[in-house]
N, C-alpha and C positions, 0 to 999 in steps of 0.2 A: 602264202605273200599277199601281200596290198597290192593289186593292181586296178581299182576301183577308179583311182584319182594318180594321173602321171605328170601332174605340173602342179606344185605349191610354193609361195610366194611368203618371206619372214624376215624376219630382223629382230633388230632391239628393243628395247624401252624407249630410247630418244629420237631412234632411228638413224642413228648415224653408220650402221653396219643392214646391209638389204641382203637380202641371199634370194635364191630361189634351189629347186627339186625338182628332178626330173625324173620322174618312173620309170618305169614299175620299181615301186620299192620294195627292200627283203623282208621285212617286219616291223609291226608297230606292236609293242608291249610297253606293257608299266615293271617297271625297275625298282627291284624290293633294296637294290644293295646298299650296306653302308655307308659305302662314297654316297650315292647319288642320296640318300638321306641327308648326310649332313652339307651337300650342295645344297640342295635344297630348303633344307629348314623343313623337311615334312616325312610322311612314311615311305614317300615312290614318286617317279617321274614319268611320266610317257614318252615314250623314243619310238623315234623312226630310224630306221637302218636302211641305209644307202650305199652303194659303192660311192667312193669317193669322188669321183670325174663325175659324179649326177649332182653334188654340190656345185651352185658356182656364185661365187663370193660377187656382187654385184657393185655396194659401193661399201668402202669403209673398209680395216684391217683389224680384225679381230685379235684381243690380246692373249696371252693363254698361261695358264697354273698346269704344270705338272704335280701328279702323286704317282706313287704305286698302288694298283689294284691288288687282289687276294689272290689274283694269279702271280704275283712279283711283277709281272709287267706294267709301262708306263700309261697310265692313262692322263690323258693332257685335256682340260674344259678348253672350251673356246668359251669368249665374253667379251665385251663391250666394255674398253678402258673409260669411258666417259659417264655409262650407266650402269655396270656393270651387269647389263642383260644376260643370262647366258644362253647360246644357240645351238653347239653342239660339243660333241665330245670324238675324242679320236685317240688311238693308244697304239701298242705292241698288238695286245690278245684280237682285239677285230682289222687288226690289220688295214688294208684298205675299206673297210666297212667303216663312213661315219655315223654318229648315232646322233639327232637333229632331236632338241629340245621341243616337243609337241606344241610345247603352251608360248615359243615363239613363233608360229608360224600367223597368220595374219588371217587366216580361217581355221584353226584348229578342230573345229568341227567336221571339218571333212576327212577326217581321218577316224577309223576304231581300232581301239587294241584288241590283237588277236592272241595274247597270251601275258602271263603274270611272272617274271623270272627274276631271279633270287630269292623267292621263298624262305629260303632258310633263314633270311635276313629281316622277314617280315614281322612288322609288331602289329601286337594283335589287336589293337582297334583301326588298323588302316585295312579297311574290307573292299574286294571285287568280286564284280560279275563270277558268280560261282561258274559260270559255264566255259569258260574261257579255262583253257590249260595252263597248269600251272609246273613250273621247271623251280628244281632247287637251286640253280645255279647259271648260268648261259648255256644254253643248247647247243648241240654240235649243230651248225649251218649246212654242213655236206649231204 
């Protein structure tokens, strides 16, 4: 669990949507799933898992896009309708957990990935810290 930082602010590219995270955070992972690859246009994204109530929208209202994940559940992407800046993901499988896009933080250097998930979909050219634990899919968080 990532407990070093307990509060982070972030938002979209144009600043229309602002949010605040209140920790502690459940996890910080680099996700290699095919959905994240398509959504980011690269090999992986870095996400911060928090219980939904710890995410506070300070300004604006995100637009959403829903697709099906490999679990068969809904994956709901939240983004700015104006600039298309990605903010966070929610859905069926994580339940009350939302996964914040680390790149949308005002100070993304304050978090450090603790694991790599969905390595079954990792692209051969995408490299990760060899010290990080790796999981074929989404690990059990219980």
